[in-house]
NUPA-81095 format. One record per residue: x, z, y of N, C-alpha, C in turn; residue number from 0. Coordinates in steps of 0.001 Angstrom, whole numbers, plus 500000, padded with zeros to 6 digits. Each point is the difference from the previous one (the first is absolute). Example, Ala and Ser with C-alpha at 12.3 -4.5 7.8 and 13.67 -1.06 7.14 Angstrom:
2
<<513190 507800 494310> <499110 500000 501190> <500900 500000 501200> 0>,
<<499650 499280 501050> <500820 500060 501190> <499230 500730 501090> 1>,
***
This chain:
118
<<413196 031273 564657> <500632 501141 499812> <500385 500658 501162> 0>,
<<499752 501278 500377> <500657 500698 501024> <500927 501030 499867> 1>,
<<500893 500200 500719> <500904 500968 500084> <499886 501226 499699> 2>,
<<500750 500792 499374> <499585 501320 500070> <500295 500678 501310> 3>,
<<498958 501126 500262> <500388 500656 501466> <501274 500526 500205> 4>,
<<500935 500453 499018> <501214 500420 500344> <500758 499182 500250> 5>,
<<500017 498615 499979> <501053 498893 500062> <499515 499407 501422> 6>,
<<499274 500574 500835> <499715 499358 501240> <500857 500690 501039> 7>,
<<500681 499372 500754> <501013 500620 501194> <501352 500037 499571> 8>,
<<500358 499233 498940> <501401 499644 499481> <500422 499215 500987> 9>,
<<499670 498879 500306> <500495 498942 500734> <500340 500497 501345> 10>,
<<499099 501081 500572> <500188 500490 501464> <501200 500978 499758> 11>,
<<500209 500825 498838> <500999 500853 500011> <501408 499172 499892> 12>,
<<500132 499000 499179> <501097 499262 499865> <500363 499141 501412> 13>,
<<499115 499691 500813> <500192 499541 501128> <500546 501077 501303> 14>,
<<499533 501176 499677> <500780 501241 500586> <501184 500213 499590> 15>,
<<500009 500082 498858> <501665 500231 499711> <500803 499028 500217> 16>,
<<499606 498751 500031> <500976 498751 500331> <500291 500128 501753> 17>,
<<498883 500421 500728> <499960 500280 501345> <501221 501242 500343> 18>,
<<499854 501082 499238> <501001 500775 500085> <501159 499695 499896> 19>,
<<500585 499533 498769> <500977 499409 499561> <500564 499057 501282> 20>,
<<499392 499124 500550> <500444 499131 500913> <500348 500684 501299> 21>,
<<499347 501144 500293> <500221 500730 501289> <501018 500810 499710> 22>,
<<500541 500523 499089> <501188 500754 499465> <501065 498984 500101> 23>,
<<499985 498628 499662> <500955 499125 499747> <500212 499709 501755> 24>,
<<499081 499651 500696> <500052 499488 501495> <500729 501390 500834> 25>,
<<499702 500993 499483> <500684 501219 501148> <501214 499965 499218> 26>,
<<500576 499751 498926> <501382 500011 499359> <500593 499098 500874> 27>,
<<499445 498497 500036> <500719 499144 500597> <500260 500299 501502> 28>,
<<499023 500714 500684> <500137 500283 501274> <501162 501096 500542> 29>,
<<500119 500650 499033> <501075 501171 499819> <501353 499198 499903> 30>,
<<500037 499049 498944> <501363 499162 499953> <500314 499436 501136> 31>,
<<499178 499205 500702> <500062 499377 501269> <500480 500792 500992> 32>,
<<499481 501291 500426> <500361 500748 500945> <501664 500737 499589> 33>,
<<500318 500446 498855> <501064 500157 499409> <501013 498980 500390> 34>,
<<499851 498547 499954> <500690 499004 499969> <500365 499665 501657> 35>,
<<498949 500642 500794> <500266 499723 501598> <501038 501038 500416> 36>,
<<499708 501243 499434> <501116 501215 500095> <501307 499602 499905> 37>,
<<500051 499595 498790> <501460 499489 499352> <500527 498953 500902> 38>,
<<499010 499078 500111> <500509 498910 500953> <500482 500522 501423> 39>,
<<499735 500629 500457> <500026 500779 501455> <501580 500768 499774> 40>,
<<500005 500721 499152> <501080 500652 499831> <501056 498962 499750> 41>,
<<499858 499196 499011> <501292 499073 499830> <500503 499246 501083> 42>,
<<498758 499786 500924> <500302 499328 501503> <501064 500848 500877> 43>,
<<499625 501323 499868> <500812 501174 500816> <501209 499935 499142> 44>,
<<500401 500161 498872> <501260 500001 499573> <500740 499017 500108> 45>,
<<499212 498683 500077> <501099 498602 500336> <500316 500236 501507> 46>,
<<499197 500387 500885> <500272 500104 501495> <501019 500990 500302> 47>,
<<500005 501199 499266> <500894 501058 500020> <501597 499205 499556> 48>,
<<499889 499516 498710> <501334 499179 499655> <500577 498924 500931> 49>,
<<499049 499525 500623> <500594 498803 501024> <500496 500740 501317> 50>,
<<499235 501146 500264> <500799 500552 501306> <501081 500923 499418> 51>,
<<500179 500293 499006> <501306 500758 499491> <501269 498814 499703> 52>,
<<499223 498957 499731> <501244 498823 499878> <500359 499632 501382> 53>,
<<499106 499875 500765> <500279 499582 501468> <501158 501270 500868> 54>,
<<499811 501132 499659> <501062 501031 500466> <501122 500191 499369> 55>,
<<499961 499656 498556> <501371 499619 499019> <500753 498690 500917> 56>,
<<499392 498901 500168> <500523 499097 500849> <500723 500372 501224> 57>,
<<499278 500851 500951> <500446 500561 501010> <501348 500938 500132> 58>,
<<499802 500530 498950> <501259 500961 499425> <501224 499225 499597> 59>,
<<499571 499051 499155> <501301 499016 499634> <500765 499219 501290> 60>,
<<498856 499624 500939> <500503 499400 501042> <500707 500946 501209> 61>,
<<499988 501076 500028> <500743 500755 500825> <500466 501337 499113> 62>,
<<501138 499358 499571> <500983 501114 499166> <500554 501030 500772> 63>,
<<500412 499747 501276> <500773 500828 500901> <498844 501128 500244> 64>,
<<498609 499734 500619> <499151 501136 500113> <499565 500908 498670> 65>,
<<500184 499310 498881> <499981 500804 498576> <500976 500800 500057> 66>,
<<501365 499562 499870> <501196 501186 500110> <499867 500831 501180> 67>,
<<499632 499727 501054> <499757 501024 501009> <498646 501021 499799> 68>,
<<499448 499776 499028> <498736 500990 499817> <498808 499789 500909> 69>,
<<499885 498821 500549> <498951 499912 501040> <498598 499659 499510> 70>,
<<500056 499404 498656> <498545 500255 499307> <499495 501004 499399> 71>,
<<501058 501131 499792> <499799 500914 499405> <498850 501394 500759> 72>,
<<500258 500185 501242> <499429 501093 500415> <498743 499320 500830> 73>,
<<498813 500738 500226> <499082 499349 500641> <500167 500251 501699> 74>,
<<499784 498539 500598> <500285 500230 501280> <498809 500544 500742> 75>,
<<500142 500516 501334> <498785 500257 500719> <499224 498667 500757> 76>,
<<498928 499776 499633> <499274 499081 500491> <500651 498456 500101> 77>,
<<500938 499494 499161> <500504 498863 500152> <499115 498700 500706> 78>,
<<500664 498957 500848> <499129 498973 500454> <500245 498998 499169> 79>,
<<499018 498984 499760> <500044 499160 499004> <500971 498760 500964> 80>,
<<499631 499656 501298> <500811 498806 500675> <501278 500680 500274> 81>,
<<500583 500887 499499> <501360 500285 500737> <500976 498816 499991> 82>,
<<500118 499361 498981> <500938 498954 499669> <499244 498667 500251> 83>,
<<499453 499317 500845> <499217 499002 499905> <501220 498798 500043> 84>,
<<500926 499987 500269> <500873 499120 500019> <501301 500432 499251> 85>,
<<500789 499431 499462> <501212 500445 499128> <501151 500067 500703> 86>,
<<499997 499453 501360> <501146 499851 500737> <500645 501449 500308> 87>,
<<499134 501108 500629> <500588 501193 500563> <499453 500980 498998> 88>,
<<499908 499755 498701> <499331 500912 498992> <501246 500882 499230> 89>,
<<500044 501156 499841> <500878 500594 499319> <499476 500153 498934> 90>,
<<500881 500563 498682> <499451 500201 498511> <498975 501098 500137> 91>,
<<500206 501002 500872> <499048 500994 500201> <498609 499964 500323> 92>,
<<500196 498982 501176> <498776 499766 500594> <499292 498955 498902> 93>,
<<500697 499290 499406> <498997 498827 498911> <499725 500936 498895> 94>,
<<500642 501148 499745> <499460 500703 498905> <498547 500750 500551> 95>,
<<500257 500423 501216> <498831 500577 500636> <498702 499169 500082> 96>,
<<500360 498788 500184> <498911 499247 500440> <499535 499462 498597> 97>,
<<500839 499823 499141> <499656 499559 498549> <499133 501053 499291> 98>,
<<500335 501301 500091> <499391 501241 499706> <498685 500281 500708> 99>,
<<499767 499804 500963> <498834 500144 500882> <499230 498696 499408> 100>,
<<500248 498821 500317> <499077 498879 499456> <499399 500080 498511> 101>,
<<501096 500488 499219> <499529 500312 498326> <498739 501332 500156> 102>,
<<500470 500951 500523> <498845 500984 500046> <498715 499741 500642> 103>,
<<500090 498978 501093> <498768 499537 500570> <499305 499280 498881> 104>,
<<500679 498978 499411> <499285 499152 498935> <499699 500939 498752> 105>,
<<500597 500942 499912> <499386 501218 498864> <498595 500222 500396> 106>,
<<500115 500662 501072> <498865 500587 500684> <498855 498903 499807> 107>,
<<500131 498937 500419> <498874 498964 500087> <499544 499441 499228> 108>,
<<500869 499656 498568> <499697 499438 499122> <499722 500855 498537> 109>,
<<500208 501366 500201> <499688 500800 498778> <499528 501040 500224> 110>,
<<498850 500341 499203> <499148 501361 500267> <501014 501160 500094> 111>,
<<499995 500753 500674> <500918 501292 500203> <501563 499479 500198> 112>,
<<500173 498737 500376> <501077 499474 499801> <501516 500808 500791> 113>,
<<500924 500263 499362> <500959 500633 500785> <501412 499941 498814> 114>,
<<500949 500022 500375> <501202 499814 499632> <501285 500593 500524> 115>,
<<500838 499947 498930> <501502 500836 500392> <500872 499106 499281> 116>,
<<501355 499518 500874> <501037 499471 499111> <501079 500935 499549> 117>,
***
């Protein structure tokens, strides 16, 4: 017995529909992967910013005299990172300047468009 003419090609049509559905599912999965990568990068930057903010908070707690004098408030003109290499001859103001310079340098290196204000 032979199949009627109108029944031919049904299997090919079903295969094309299945391939189309599989392609849409693969594109959706790829989109989810890209979104997960972007969110992971954002989370990494957020974590890095949190760690740097915590580092500056520790510097503020360690140098209460400079905080009271307002040494961390105003932006300084091109502070130098190595100002207080040894703590022996370092004043609270110089320590604040060195901490702030080191923190701003870390912000600019570790974060995209990294800048910060205390």
